N, C-alpha and C positions, 0 to 999 in steps of 0.2 A: 504494500500500500504506500504509494508515493505521498510525500508531504510537500505541499506547495507553500512558498513564502509570499506569493503575490496572487492577486485575484485577476479575473478576466478584465475588469475595469482598468486595473493598473497596466495591463498589457496593451489595451487599446489606447490608453493615454500616452504610453511610451512610443507607440507606433505613430500617433498623431504628432508628437513632438519631433520625432525623427523625420517625418514627412515635411514638417514646416522648416526644419533646419536644412534639409536637402533642397527644398524650393528656394530658400533664401540664398544658399550657396550657389546654385545654378544662376539665379538672378544676378548675384554679384560678379560671377565669372563673365556673364554676358555683358554686363555694364562695363566691366574692365576692358573687354574686347572692343566695344563700341568707342570707348574713350581713346584706346590706342589707335583705332582707325581714323577718328576725327578729332585730333587734339585741339585744333584751332576753334572749332565750334564750341567745345566744352569750356575752353578758356574764356571765350566771350560770354557764355552762359554764367560761368562762375563770377566773372567780373561784373556782369549785370546784376547778379543776385547780391553781391557785396555792396554794390552801389545803391541798390534799392534798400537794403538793410541799413546802410549808413544814413540814407535820407529818413527812413522811418525812425531811427534812433534820434536823429537831430530834431525831428518834428516833435517826438514825444518829450524830449528834454526841454524844448522850447515851451511846450504846453505846461510842463511842471514849473518851470521858472516863472512863466507869466502868472500862473495861479498863485505861486508864492509871493510874487510882487504885489498882486492884488490883495492877498491876505495881510501882508505887512502894511500896505497903504491904509487899509481899513482899521488896523489896530493902532496906527500912529495918529489917527485923528484925535483931537482933544476930546475928552469926555464931555457930556452935556453938563452944563453948570448945575450945581446943587441948588434946588429951589428952597429957599427959607420960607417959613411961615405957611407951609403947606401941611395940613393935617388930614388924615383920613378918618372920617367919621363913620362909624358903623352903629346901626341901631341894635340894641340888645333887647331881645324879646324873651322875658322870663315868664313862664306860665305861673299863675298864682293859685 
C-alpha cells in the first residue's frame, strides 16, 4: 500500500505553475529574438517610454508643488481679528 505525501490538487497546481513558467520562458526567448532582430526600433520605443515617464513625473511633481504652495499661501494669511464684546446667548429651558 503506497503512501502519498501530496494530493491530486497539489499535482494539478504544480502542473499549472510549470505551464505558466514554460509560457513565460518561451515569451521571453521570443522577445529577446525580436529585440536582437530590430534593435533600433526597440531603442526608440525605450527612449519614448522614458521620455513619457519623465514628463509624467514632472507633471505630477508640479501638481504636488502647486498644491503645497496653495496650502502655504492659505495658512500664511493673517487670522481674522478677534471680535471683542461678542457674547453668545443661549436660552436655558429648565422644566419645573
